[in-house]
N, C-alpha and C positions, 0 to 999 in steps of 0.2 A: 413192483409192489402195488397192491390195490389200495383204494381208499375205502374207509369204513362206510358202509351203506347208510343212508338216512333212514330213520324209522318213521312209521306212520304216527298220526296223532294218538291212536288207541294203543299202539305199542309203548309210546312214551307214558301214556296214562297208566298202563298196567305196571310198568317198572317203577313208577313213582307213587302208586296207590298206597303202599305200605306206610308212607310218611303220614298219611291220614291218621293211622292208629298211634304211631310213635308220638306225634304231636298231641294227640288226644290225651295220652298219659302225661306228657310233658306240661301241657296246659293245666291239667288238674293239679299237678304238683305246684306250678308257679302261682296259681290263683288261690290255693287252699292250704299250703303247708305252713305259711306264716300264721294263718288262722288257727290251724291245729296246734302249733307251738304255743300260741298265746292262750288258747283254751286249756292246754295242759299245764299252764302256769309260767310260761316264759315271759320275762320282762322285755319290753321293746328293745332295750339296749343289748339284750343277749341274742336277738334274732340273727344278726350277721354271723356270729360264730357258730350258731346251729346250722346255718345254711352252707357253711364252708364245705360240708361233705360233698355237695353237688359239684363244684368246680374241681375239688381234689380228685374225685372219682374220674372226671373227664381227663384230667392231666395224666393219670396213670393208665386208664383203660384205652383211650383212643389210639395213642401211638402203638400200643401192644397189639390191639386188634388190627390196625392198619398193616403193621409188619407181618402178622400171621396171615391175614387174608391175601396179601400179595403172594404168599408162598403156598396157598391152599388150592387144591383142586380135588373135588369129590363128585359124587353122582349129582349132588345138588348144585355144583358149580364152585365158584371162587368166593363170592360175597354172600350168597344166599344162606349158607349154613349159619353165618353169624346173625343175619336177620332173624332167623328162627330161634336160635338159642336166646338172644336178647329179648325177644318177644315173650317167650315162656317165662323167663325170670321176672321181667317187668310186670307181667300179669299177676304173678304171685305176690309181688310187692304191693301192687295197687290194691289187692284184696285185703291185705293185712294192715296197711297204713292207717285207715280210719278206725281200726280197732286197737290202736296202741294204748296200753294201760298207763304208760308213763312218758314223760317228756324225752328221756334218754332213749327209750325204745323207738319213739317216733324219729329221733335224730338218726339212729342207726338204720332205720328203714329207709329214710331219705337217701342215705349213702348207697344202700343196696339198689333202690329204685333207680337212682340216677346212673349208677354204674351199669345196670342192665339196659337202660335206655340207650346209653352210649355204645354198648356192644352192637345194638341194631343200627344206630344212627350213623356211626362213622363209616361203615362200608357203603351206605346209601350214597354218600358224597362221591366216593370213588367209583361207584356203580355207574353214575352218569358219565364220568370221564371214560370209563371202560367202553360203554355201549354206544355213545353218540359221537358223531364226527364234530369237529370244532364249530361248524356253522350252527349246529343244533344244540350245543351245550347251554347257551343262555336260555333256550326254550325248556330244556330239561330241568335246570335249576329253578326257572320260573314256575314250572309245573309242580315241583316240590314245594315251592312257596305257596302255591294255590292250595295244595292239600294241607299244608301246615295251617293256613288261614281257616279253611273250612273246619278242620278237626278242632282247632282251638276255639272257634266260635261256639260250637256245640258243647265242648267240654267245659268252657268257662261259664256258660249259661246254665249248666245242669243244676247246680244247687238252687239258683233263683227260680228256674222252671219247676223244679220239684216242689219248692215252697208254694208256688202258685197253684200247684195241683193238690195241695193239702198235706204234703209230707212235713213232719215236724222240723222246724228250723232252729229250735233251741234244745238244750239238753241239761241234765243236772250238772252241778259243778264238777269239772274234770272230765265230762263226757263229750263226745263228738256228735253234733246233730245228725239226724237221719238223712237230711238232704245231702250232706257231705258223704256219708257212708254209701248211699245208693249211687251217687255220682261216680265214686271210685269203682264200685262193682261193675257198672255199665262200661266204664273206661277200660277195665281189664278185658272185657269181651270184645270191644271194638278194636283194641290194640292187637290182640292175637288174631282176630279175623282178617283184618286188613293186611297184616304182614303175610299171612298165609296166602292171600290173594296174589301178592307179588311173587312169592316163592314159587307158586304153582303155575303162574301164567307167563313167566319170562324164562329166557334162556341166556346163557353167557358164552362169550367167546373163550375157547381154550387159550391158555397163556401163549402158546406158540403162534396161534392165529392172530391174537391181539398184537403181539410184538411185530408181526409182519406187515401191519397196515402202514401205508406211507405217511398218514397223518399223525402217527405216534412219534413224539420226540425221541431222540436217541436215548436208549436205556443206559443208565449208569449203575451197573451192578456192584461195583466196588464201593467199599466204605470210604467216605470222605476222610481226608487227612485231618486228624485232630492233634498233630504233634505240637502245634502252637496254641492249643486250647488252654494251656496253663495261664496264658495272659488273661483270657476271659475269666478263667477260674479264680485267678488272684483278685481281679477287680470285684467279682461277685462276692467272694469270701470276705474281703475287707468291708464292702458295703454292708453285708449281713452282720459282721461283728460289730461295726459302729452302731448299727441300728439296735442290736441287742443291748449294747452298753447304754444307749440313750433310753431304751425302755426301762431298764432297771434304775438308772439314775433319776429320771424324771417321773417314774411310776406311771408310764403311759398305758394305754389300753392293752389288755392281754391278747387281743386279736392280732396285734402287731408282731407277736412271737411267730405267727404263721409266715409272715412276710420275711422276717429275719431268718427263720429256719429254712425257708425255700431258697433264699439267696446263698446261704452257706452250703446247702445240699448240692445245688447245681454247680457252685464253684468247686466243691470237692470232686464232683464227678468229672468235670472238665480237666481238672488238674491230674486226677488219677488216670484218665484215658490218654493223656498226653505222654505218659511215661510207661505205659504198659501196652502190650499187644492183645491182651485178653479182653473179654467183655461181651462177646457174642451179640445177642440182640440189643443189649444196652449200648454197646459200642456203635452198632449200626444206626440206631435211632439218634444218639447224641452226635455222631459224626455227620449225619444228614442234617441235623439241626444246625451244627456249626457251619456246614457248607451249603446252606439252603440257597435256592435261586434268588437273584436280585429282586424279582417281582414279589416274592414272599417277604423279603425284608421291608420293602416299601409298604406292603399291605399290613404288616405287623402293627404299625402305628395307627392305621385306620381301625383295625380290629380292637386295639387296646382301648381307645376312647369310646368306640361303639358299644363294646360289651360291658365296660364300666357303667355306662348309662343304663343298659338293660338290666344289669344286676340291681342297681338302685331302684329301678321301676318295680322289679319283681318282689323285692324284700320289704320295701317301704310303702307301697301304695295302700295296702290295707290300713296300716297305722296312720298314714297321712290323711286319707279320706275319712276314716271314722273319727279322727280327732278334730280335723278342721271343718269338714263339710257336714258331719253328723254330730259333732260336739260331745263325743263320749270316748272313754278308754276302758269302760267296764265291759269286759269280754263276755259276760253272762247276761248282759241286758239285751232286750229286744232291739233297741236302737242300734247297738253295735253290730249285731248279727244282720240287721237290715243293711247297714253300711257295708259290711263284709260281703254280702250277697251282691250289692251294687258294684263292688270292685270286680266281682266275677263278670258282671254285665259289661263293665268297661274293658276288661281283658278280652271278652268275646268280641266287643266292638272293634278293638284295634286289630284283632286277628281277622275279623270280617273285612275291614278295610284293607288288610294285607292281601286277602284273597282277590279283591278288586285290583289292588296294585300289581299283583302278579300277572294279571291279564294286561295291564297297561305297560309294564316294564319292558317287554320286547319292543313295543312301539317307541318308548322313550329311548331305548338303546339305538334303534335305527335313526332317530332324529338327533340325538345328543352324543352318542357313544357310551360305552360302559362307564367310563370315569365320571363324566359330567352328570350322567343319570344318577349315579350313586351319591354324588355331592348334593344334588337337589333333594333327594329323598332323605338324606341324613339331616339336612337343615330343616325340612318339614317336621321331622321327629323332634329336633331340638326345640322348635317353636311350640310343639304340642306339650312337651314336658314343662317348659317355662310358663306356659299359660295356667298351670295349676296354681301358681302364686296369685293370679288375678281373678280366677273364677271361684265363686262361692256356692252357686246353685249346683249340686252334684249332677243334675241332668245335663247341664251345659258341658260337663267334662267329656261327653260323647264327642263334641267337636274337637277337643284336644286329641282324642284317639285317632282322628283321621291322619294327622301327621305322624303319630307313633306307628300306625299301621303301615304307611308307606315306607318309613324307615326300616321296620321289621322285615317286610318283604324284600327290601333291597339288601339288607345285611345277610339274609339267608340265601341270596342268589348271586348278586353281582360280584362279590369278592371271589367266589369260587369260579365264576366264568372268567374273571381277570387272571386267575391263577392257573387253571387246569391245562391250558394250552402249553404251559412252560414246564410241565412235569413229565418225566419219563413214564411210559406205561407200566414198566415193571416195578415202579415205586409209587404209583398213584395212591395206594392205600396208606403207606407209611408217611408220605408227605402230607396227605390230607389229615392224618393223625397229628403230625407235628404242627400243622397249621392250627390245630385245635389249641395248642399252647397259648396262642394269642387270643383265644376266647377264654381260656381258663385263668391265665395270669391276671387279666384285669378284674375278673370276678374275685379272685383271691385278694387282690389289691383293694377292691371295694369292701370286701368282708373285713379287711384289716383296718381300713382308715375311715370308713364312713361314720361308724359310731363315734370315733374320736373327733372328727370334724364337727359332727352335730353337737357333741357335748361342749367343745371348746368355743364354737362360733355361733351356734344357733339354738342354744338352750334346750337341746335334745328334741327339737321339733322336726318330725319326720318329713314334713312337706319340703324342707330345704334339701333333702337328699334327692328329691325329684328335680329340683332346680339345678343342682349340681350335675345331674344326669343330662338335663337339657343343654347346659353349657358344654358338656363333654361331647355331645353329638355335633355341635357346631364346630368344635376343634377337629373331630373326626372327618368332617366334610373338607376342611382345609387341608388335612393330611392327604386326602384323596388326590389333590392336585399334584402330588409328588409321584404318583403311580403312573407308569407308562401304559398307554393304550396298546393292547396287543394287536399286532398286524393281522388283518383278516377278520377282526371282530367288530369293526365299526358297524356292521349290519348283521342281522341274524335271519337266515332264511327260514320260513315256516316249514314244518314237517309236511311231507307229501302224504 
């Protein structure tokens, strides 16, 4: 059996270039959707429930796309057809979103947009595992982080830059400013163009050749045994039922119904699969979830606290900065829109620092190893978010974004490098999709409980959501200490 050949710098560049456009669309969504919701009449307390479409779409779409792409082989290859389909749908959603006439249409378009982005994004993670040998995988994921950073910088800055160029940054009541509209139009073009670059400039190994490489872990084609899954199902179902009763008895936030419903749903699925032989794709995905590798179980806790923090950042930064650092909550005032544009600058800044961090991370890995490098970066991010409590001049928030940027680059690369060597080649896609559960679940948790926590303990002040995010990143760093360092990954050879 031969080993997978190392790729050149430019080959890795081409295979990761599509992430530039994917993150361009993702960054426009993260920096502007809360603004669009508020402009269309959403209350700050309603923003988490409106955002829940994004993680729900990832929860559903990514495992399905991973499962299907593992079993796909066409003239375009294994993963690239999904890159292209997702890019076309994402572009259409980007063009429509800023023209939403009502709040509920905007919420529906967020669902479509995020699902479409996920169709493209999920196979890109498996693509690196497919194409690169283990020594180069940290480089491949770091290159993806670099493109994520670059694309996000430009995308997040677009409304601010367009305002500087004289494009109108305000609109009539219920209308979206032209700065946001033109930013989304440009984003659609960049997304489609960059994904096309990767589709047309790369090749893929056929499944039989991929499985023949000596550096691919043994494939596990059979569905994992879920005959004992009823135990997990019972625990999840009871937890969901108790939470549902508590919501009704104490009249808790309606967002908590999502969490209760999710627990009951997954509990029911595990219980059903434990007593039946049917299920097809669902059985395969849930079986692999039940029997996932130890490294994935260890990383699940790291991901849980990391993505809880990120979701708090994305949905509450606009409300926090405009209220605390600009002193207004009037969404139609010039001061509010100036603050909202500055949030776009801050998001561009942390993504710019992420691009720098992506260059530094391979060096950090060689010096500290994958695990300790991730811990350091997460703690930098935690310090950055906690500093929002201390800083009052919005310009100094750029300093906070240094730590957030290093954490973001690390979250997008090192967990995948820690995980990918332990996954069978024939299931790289489905396991990467299942790994997304531990990105989606904390976002659903954040959407369910952040509003309640702010109301009960912080008088509804959005700034404290960012503080909770900072504390969550510190905990994520501590959880990293439980993750085993993969053999052979203590150093990463550069591409030849």
